[in-house]
C-alpha positions as CSV (number, residue, x, y, z in Angstrom):
1,M,-29.1,57.7,-79.5
2,S,-32.5,57.3,-77.4
3,L,-31.1,57.5,-73.3
4,P,-32.8,55.1,-70.8
5,L,-34.8,56.4,-68.1
6,T,-34.7,55.8,-64.3
7,V,-37.3,57.3,-61.9
8,I,-36.5,57.0,-58.2
9,G,-39.4,57.3,-56.3
10,G,-40.4,57.1,-52.4
11,Y,-42.0,58.4,-49.6
12,L,-40.5,61.7,-47.8
13,G,-37.7,60.3,-45.9
14,A,-37.1,57.6,-47.7
15,G,-33.5,57.7,-48.7
16,K,-34.0,58.8,-52.1
17,T,-30.8,61.2,-52.2
18,T,-28.7,59.2,-50.8
19,L,-29.0,56.5,-53.1
20,L,-28.5,59.8,-55.7
21,N,-25.4,60.9,-54.4
22,Q,-24.1,56.9,-54.4
23,M,-25.1,56.8,-58.3
24,L,-23.7,60.0,-58.8
25,T,-20.3,59.2,-57.0
26,G,-20.1,55.0,-57.4
27,D,-17.7,53.3,-59.4
28,H,-20.4,52.3,-62.0
29,G,-19.0,52.9,-65.2
30,R,-22.0,54.7,-66.4
31,R,-22.1,58.5,-67.1
32,I,-25.2,59.2,-65.9
33,A,-27.5,62.9,-65.4
34,V,-29.1,63.3,-62.6
35,I,-32.7,65.4,-62.0
36,V,-33.2,66.2,-58.3
37,N,-35.6,68.7,-57.0
38,D,-32.6,71.0,-55.4
39,F,-29.5,70.7,-55.0
40,G,-29.2,71.4,-51.1
41,A,-29.8,67.9,-49.6
42,L,-26.7,66.6,-52.3
43,N,-23.5,66.1,-50.4
44,V,-20.9,65.5,-53.4
45,D,-17.3,65.9,-52.2
46,A,-15.7,68.8,-53.7
47,S,-12.7,67.1,-55.2
48,L,-15.3,65.3,-57.7
49,I,-17.0,68.2,-58.8
50,A,-15.5,69.4,-62.2
51,D,-18.0,72.3,-62.9
52,H,-20.8,73.9,-61.4
53,S,-22.8,76.7,-63.4
54,G,-26.6,77.4,-62.8
55,D,-28.7,74.6,-62.6
56,T,-25.5,71.8,-63.4
57,I,-22.9,70.2,-61.7
58,A,-20.3,68.3,-63.3
59,L,-18.4,65.4,-61.8
60,S,-15.3,64.4,-62.9
61,N,-16.7,60.7,-63.6
62,G,-18.3,62.0,-66.4
63,C,-21.6,62.5,-64.4
64,I,-23.5,64.9,-63.8
65,C,-26.7,66.3,-61.9
66,C,-29.5,69.1,-63.1
67,S,-31.8,70.9,-60.6
68,A,-35.6,70.9,-61.7
69,S,-36.1,74.2,-61.0
70,D,-37.3,75.3,-64.2
71,G,-39.3,72.0,-64.3
72,T,-38.6,68.2,-65.1
73,A,-38.9,68.4,-68.9
74,Q,-36.6,71.5,-69.2
75,A,-34.6,69.8,-67.2
76,I,-34.5,66.4,-69.9
77,A,-34.6,68.5,-72.6
78,R,-31.1,70.1,-71.4
79,I,-29.8,66.8,-71.3
80,L,-30.8,65.4,-74.4
81,K,-28.7,68.6,-76.3
82,R,-25.9,66.5,-74.6
83,T,-27.1,63.2,-76.0
84,A,-23.9,61.7,-76.9
85,E,-22.2,62.1,-73.3
86,F,-23.9,60.3,-71.1
87,D,-25.6,56.8,-71.1
88,H,-28.6,57.4,-68.9
89,I,-31.0,59.8,-67.2
90,V,-32.1,59.4,-63.7
91,I,-34.8,61.4,-62.4
92,E,-35.5,61.9,-58.3
93,A,-39.2,62.3,-58.0
94,S,-40.8,64.5,-55.8
95,G,-41.3,62.6,-52.0
96,V,-45.1,63.6,-52.2
97,A,-45.0,62.3,-56.1
98,E,-46.4,59.0,-58.4
99,P,-43.2,58.1,-60.1
100,G,-45.6,56.4,-62.4
101,K,-46.8,59.6,-63.4
102,V,-43.7,61.6,-63.6
103,A,-42.2,58.8,-66.1
104,R,-45.2,58.5,-68.0
105,N,-44.8,62.7,-68.6
106,A,-40.9,62.0,-69.8
107,S,-42.6,59.7,-71.9
108,A,-43.1,62.2,-74.2
109,F,-39.3,62.7,-74.9
110,R,-39.0,59.0,-76.1
111,L,-37.1,57.6,-73.8
112,P,-37.4,54.0,-73.2
113,L,-37.8,53.2,-69.5
114,D,-35.1,51.2,-67.6
115,G,-37.1,51.1,-64.3
116,V,-39.1,53.1,-61.2
117,I,-37.7,52.4,-58.4
118,V,-39.4,52.8,-55.4
119,L,-37.3,53.4,-51.8
120,V,-39.7,52.8,-48.1
121,D,-38.3,53.2,-44.9
122,A,-38.9,49.5,-43.5
123,E,-39.5,51.1,-40.0
124,Q,-42.2,53.8,-40.9
125,L,-43.9,52.1,-43.9
126,P,-47.0,50.6,-41.6
127,N,-47.5,53.8,-40.5
128,Q,-47.8,55.8,-43.0
129,A,-49.9,53.6,-44.9
130,A,-52.3,53.6,-42.4
131,N,-52.3,57.4,-42.0
132,R,-55.7,58.6,-43.7
133,Y,-53.4,61.3,-44.9
134,T,-50.4,59.9,-46.2
135,G,-51.9,56.3,-47.1
136,R,-52.8,57.3,-50.8
137,S,-49.3,58.5,-51.3
138,V,-47.3,55.8,-50.4
139,I,-49.6,52.9,-51.5
140,A,-50.0,54.9,-55.3
141,Q,-46.3,54.7,-55.0
142,L,-45.7,50.8,-54.2
143,R,-48.4,50.0,-56.9
144,Q,-45.6,51.6,-59.6
145,A,-43.1,50.0,-58.5
146,D,-41.1,47.9,-60.6
147,V,-38.2,47.4,-57.6
148,V,-38.8,48.2,-54.2
149,V,-35.7,49.1,-52.0
150,L,-36.7,48.5,-48.4
151,N,-34.4,51.0,-46.8
152,K,-33.5,51.5,-43.0
153,L,-33.5,47.9,-42.2
154,D,-31.1,48.8,-38.8
155,L,-34.1,50.8,-37.6
156,A,-37.1,48.0,-37.9
157,T,-38.0,45.6,-35.4
158,P,-38.5,41.7,-37.0
159,E,-41.9,42.3,-36.0
160,R,-42.1,45.8,-38.2
161,L,-40.2,44.4,-41.0
162,A,-42.6,41.8,-41.5
163,E,-45.5,44.1,-41.7
164,T,-43.5,46.1,-44.1
165,R,-43.4,42.9,-46.5
166,G,-46.8,42.4,-45.9
167,L,-47.7,45.8,-47.3
168,V,-44.9,45.6,-50.4
169,D,-46.0,42.2,-51.2
170,R,-50.0,43.2,-51.5
171,Y,-49.3,46.3,-53.5
172,A,-46.1,45.9,-55.3
173,A,-46.8,42.4,-56.4
174,G,-44.3,41.2,-59.2
175,A,-42.2,44.2,-58.2
176,S,-38.5,43.3,-56.8
177,I,-37.8,43.3,-53.6
178,L,-34.4,45.2,-52.1
179,L,-33.1,45.0,-48.9
180,T,-30.5,47.9,-47.4
181,E,-29.3,50.3,-44.9
182,R,-28.5,53.7,-45.6
183,A,-29.1,53.0,-49.5
184,R,-26.6,51.0,-49.8
185,L,-27.1,49.0,-52.7
186,P,-25.0,46.9,-55.6
187,L,-25.7,49.9,-58.2
188,A,-26.2,46.9,-61.5
189,A,-28.8,46.1,-59.7
190,L,-30.6,49.1,-60.2
191,F,-30.1,49.2,-64.0
192,G,-32.4,47.1,-65.9
193,A,-34.9,47.1,-63.3
194,R,-38.1,47.6,-65.2
195,A,-40.2,44.1,-64.4
196,P,-41.7,42.3,-67.1
197,G,-45.7,42.1,-67.2
198,R,-46.1,44.4,-64.0
199,T,-49.3,45.3,-64.7
200,G,-49.3,47.6,-61.3
201,E,-52.7,46.1,-60.6
202,D,-54.1,47.7,-57.0
203,P,-55.5,44.3,-54.9
204,G,-57.6,46.5,-52.7
205,S,-56.0,50.0,-52.2
206,P,-56.7,52.0,-48.6
207,Q,-60.0,53.7,-48.5
208,V,-59.4,56.7,-48.6
209,E,-61.9,60.0,-48.8
210,P,-61.1,62.5,-51.7
211,H,-61.1,65.1,-48.8
212,H,-58.6,63.3,-46.7
213,A,-56.3,63.2,-49.9
214,A,-53.0,64.7,-48.6
215,D,-52.4,68.2,-48.5
216,Y,-49.2,69.3,-47.8
217,V,-47.6,71.9,-46.3
218,A,-43.9,72.9,-45.8
219,A,-42.0,76.0,-44.4
220,L,-38.6,77.7,-44.1
221,I,-36.9,78.2,-40.6
222,E,-34.1,80.5,-40.1
223,H,-32.1,81.7,-37.3
224,E,-28.9,82.6,-35.7
225,P,-26.6,79.8,-33.6
226,M,-28.6,78.6,-31.0
227,T,-27.5,76.1,-27.9
228,R,-27.8,72.5,-28.3
229,A,-30.7,72.6,-25.7
230,A,-32.5,74.9,-27.1
231,F,-32.0,72.9,-30.5
232,E,-33.1,69.8,-29.3
233,S,-36.4,71.1,-27.4
234,L,-37.4,72.4,-31.2
235,A,-36.8,69.3,-32.9
236,R,-38.7,67.5,-30.0
237,E,-41.4,69.3,-31.3
238,F,-40.7,68.9,-35.1
239,S,-40.8,65.3,-34.4
240,E,-44.6,65.2,-32.8
241,R,-45.9,68.3,-35.9
242,T,-44.3,67.3,-39.0
243,I,-43.7,64.3,-41.1
244,R,-40.4,65.2,-42.5
245,A,-37.7,68.1,-41.7
246,K,-34.2,68.6,-42.8
247,G,-31.5,71.4,-42.7
248,F,-28.4,72.8,-41.4
249,V,-27.7,74.0,-38.0
250,A,-25.3,76.6,-36.2
251,L,-24.6,75.8,-32.7
252,T,-23.3,78.2,-30.3
253,D,-21.7,75.1,-27.7
254,A,-19.9,74.4,-31.1
255,P,-19.4,77.4,-34.0
256,E,-17.3,75.8,-36.1
257,V,-19.3,72.8,-37.2
258,R,-22.1,72.6,-39.3
259,H,-24.7,69.8,-38.2
260,L,-27.2,68.3,-40.6
261,Y,-30.6,67.7,-39.2
262,Q,-32.9,65.3,-40.6
263,S,-36.1,64.2,-39.4
264,V,-38.6,61.5,-40.6
265,G,-41.8,61.4,-38.3
266,P,-40.9,60.9,-34.7
267,R,-37.2,60.0,-35.2
268,W,-35.0,62.8,-35.7
269,T,-30.4,63.2,-35.3
270,L,-28.1,65.6,-35.6
271,T,-24.8,64.6,-36.6
272,E,-21.5,66.5,-37.5
273,D,-21.1,67.6,-41.2
274,G,-18.2,69.3,-41.6
275,A,-17.1,72.5,-41.4
276,W,-19.0,76.2,-42.0
277,G,-15.8,77.5,-43.8
278,E,-16.7,80.8,-45.3
279,A,-20.9,79.8,-45.6
280,E,-22.6,81.9,-42.8
281,R,-23.1,79.9,-39.8
282,R,-27.2,80.1,-39.8
283,T,-29.7,77.6,-38.9
284,R,-31.6,76.8,-42.1
285,L,-34.4,74.1,-41.9
286,V,-37.6,72.9,-44.4
287,T,-40.0,71.0,-42.7
288,I,-43.1,69.3,-44.3
289,A,-46.6,69.0,-42.6
290,V,-50.0,67.8,-43.6
291,R,-52.1,70.6,-43.7
292,G,-54.7,71.1,-41.0
293,T,-53.9,68.3,-38.3
294,A,-51.8,71.0,-36.5
295,D,-50.1,74.5,-36.5
296,H,-47.5,74.3,-39.0
297,H,-45.3,77.3,-36.6
298,V,-44.7,75.9,-34.1
299,H,-43.1,77.7,-30.7
300,E,-39.7,78.6,-31.4
301,P,-37.7,78.1,-28.3
302,N,-35.0,81.6,-27.4
303,G,-37.2,83.5,-29.8
304,M,-36.0,81.5,-32.6
305,G,-37.8,83.4,-35.5
306,G,-38.4,83.4,-39.9
307,T,-40.6,81.4,-39.9
308,H,-41.6,80.9,-44.1
309,G,-44.6,79.0,-45.9
310,F,-43.7,77.7,-49.0
311,P,-45.7,75.4,-51.2
312,A,-45.4,71.6,-51.5
313,P,-43.9,69.3,-52.6
314,F,-40.6,69.0,-51.0
315,A,-38.6,65.8,-51.4
């Protein structure tokens, strides 16, 4: 038996992880094997986890989540050794990767492609597509989509949404379009997504010189608990210098509460995300910027230190 394959793509911060959480835990009756870049952003209810060993999280509904820490091909191979246990494979492409290429690489396993789904931030897409550094990645993702999910509609003005629709119509002609907030979708709409006759032809890519192709740099920042004012100062600086940042924050103002920080372009949020429990109370953030646009090692308030560079991409 050959398992159908779905590839989920989309630029940094588009909502891929939120959608994957719903696919893993939703009441859809499918035993899905999801391959992700890392487990860090997944927020699976502990009561649903039947087993967590190494690079695999098994859920009580028959779904599993596999880390691609050793490479996507190795993760697929592990799943195919247990083919009878699953109905579908879903791969999350990196936020700066081309999902069509991910699908082509997976074709070596002779998996029937069920569809390429690309999420976009309905408010940010026009800026991302026009940016000389990020435009090529964003447009390439749209061109390869069978389904385009216009996410975060609640953040887009009618005028901005019209711009986004125009870009999708231009670069993803022939793809199905789904509109939503917080990646909330009927999961049945995501299966059987392959568009018949989809050519992926580009009616006119933006002119991006080769040396302007996106070159991303990521950094890990760690620190002891800080005041809310100190973190908000840091978050404002990130919003000016990074294209994506996320992680958990420890605040001295609320020592028992773990906070989740998310930043996409100029937008950022800090929300309560349960208790720290036995976990170490320490701020850990991953930030991504385009190399050369600004010094990525930003000023850190109150002596915040522990910045470590590591290679992108990061989903």
